[in-house]
Residue frames relative to the residue before (quaternion, step in Angstrom):
aa qw qx qy qz dx dy dz
M 1.0000 0.0000 0.0000 0.0000 0.00 0.00 0.00
H 0.1936 -0.7789 0.5907 0.0825 3.55 -1.08 0.76
F 0.0452 -0.7732 0.6325 0.0098 3.56 -0.93 0.97
A 0.0335 0.7790 -0.6252 0.0339 3.54 -1.09 0.72
T 0.2104 -0.7528 0.6042 0.1551 3.53 -1.26 0.34
K 0.0827 -0.7509 0.6500 0.0831 3.49 -1.27 0.41
E 0.2047 -0.7887 0.5707 0.1014 3.52 -0.40 1.22
N 0.2833 -0.7542 0.5641 0.1808 3.54 -1.19 0.44
T 0.7336 -0.4234 0.2847 0.4489 3.57 -1.27 0.03
D 0.5969 0.5577 -0.3710 0.4417 3.61 1.09 -0.57
Y 0.6272 0.5367 -0.3297 0.4582 3.59 1.00 -0.82
Y 0.7119 0.4359 -0.2639 0.4832 3.58 0.79 -0.99
G 0.5977 0.5526 -0.3565 0.4585 3.58 1.12 -0.57
A 0.6457 0.5076 -0.3128 0.4770 3.58 1.03 -0.81
L 0.6355 0.5126 -0.3332 0.4716 3.59 1.00 -0.74
R 0.6593 0.4986 -0.3083 0.4708 3.59 0.91 -0.87
A 0.6455 0.5223 -0.3206 0.4558 3.59 0.98 -0.83
A 0.6829 0.4516 -0.2727 0.5054 3.57 1.17 -0.60
G 0.5570 -0.6353 0.3750 0.3814 3.59 1.28 0.09
I 0.5222 0.6149 -0.4140 0.4217 3.57 1.25 0.34
R 0.1128 0.8088 -0.5596 0.1409 3.56 -0.48 1.23
G 0.8199 0.2988 -0.1863 0.4514 3.54 -1.34 0.22
L 0.8456 -0.0995 0.1025 0.5143 3.53 -1.01 -0.90
A 0.5843 0.5770 -0.3732 0.4318 3.59 1.10 -0.59
S 0.6450 0.5108 -0.3352 0.4589 3.61 1.00 -0.71
V 0.5997 0.5417 -0.3575 0.4680 3.59 1.11 -0.62
E 0.6652 0.5035 -0.3011 0.4618 3.59 0.93 -0.88
V 0.6398 0.5089 -0.3267 0.4742 3.61 1.00 -0.75
T 0.6533 0.5057 -0.3098 0.4705 3.58 0.93 -0.88
K 0.6462 0.5171 -0.3109 0.4673 3.57 0.98 -0.86
A 0.6661 0.4996 -0.3003 0.4653 3.60 0.92 -0.89
T 0.6304 0.5312 -0.3309 0.4592 3.59 1.02 -0.78
F 0.6762 0.4754 -0.2898 0.4825 3.59 0.91 -0.89
Q 0.6233 0.5294 -0.3453 0.4604 3.61 1.03 -0.73
N 0.6279 0.5277 -0.3328 0.4652 3.60 1.01 -0.76
F 0.6323 0.5223 -0.3205 0.4740 3.57 1.03 -0.80
L 0.6646 0.5016 -0.3036 0.4633 3.59 0.89 -0.92
D 0.6473 0.5225 -0.3180 0.4548 3.59 0.96 -0.86
A 0.6725 0.4928 -0.2968 0.4656 3.58 0.91 -0.90
T 0.6523 0.5110 -0.3111 0.4654 3.57 1.00 -0.81
A 0.6451 0.5158 -0.3200 0.4642 3.58 0.95 -0.85
A 0.6647 0.5008 -0.3022 0.4647 3.57 0.93 -0.87
A 0.6754 0.5132 -0.2964 0.4388 3.58 0.91 -0.89
H 0.7816 0.3117 -0.1535 0.5181 3.57 1.11 -0.69
S 0.4542 -0.7208 0.4205 0.3120 3.58 1.29 0.38
C 0.3864 0.7006 -0.4959 0.3375 3.56 0.94 0.98
P 0.5764 -0.5656 0.4318 0.4019 3.59 -1.18 0.32
R 0.5526 -0.6173 0.4519 0.3308 3.55 -1.19 0.62
V 0.1714 -0.7489 0.6335 0.0915 3.55 -1.06 0.83
T 0.1925 -0.7881 0.5771 0.0940 3.55 -0.88 0.95
I 0.4131 -0.6880 0.5410 0.2517 3.56 -0.93 0.92
P 0.4309 -0.7162 0.4798 0.2667 3.63 -0.78 0.95
């Protein structure tokens, strides 16, 4: 199975408004996607996949 995300300008605008910029925004985006993967794995009884 393949999952991907595509953030838009509103997403990055919200991060900037919260004071999250640069590398910190990458970490927030990564954590958000990891949460999605964890929830999906749990819902479908799949093994956990960790983003490198």
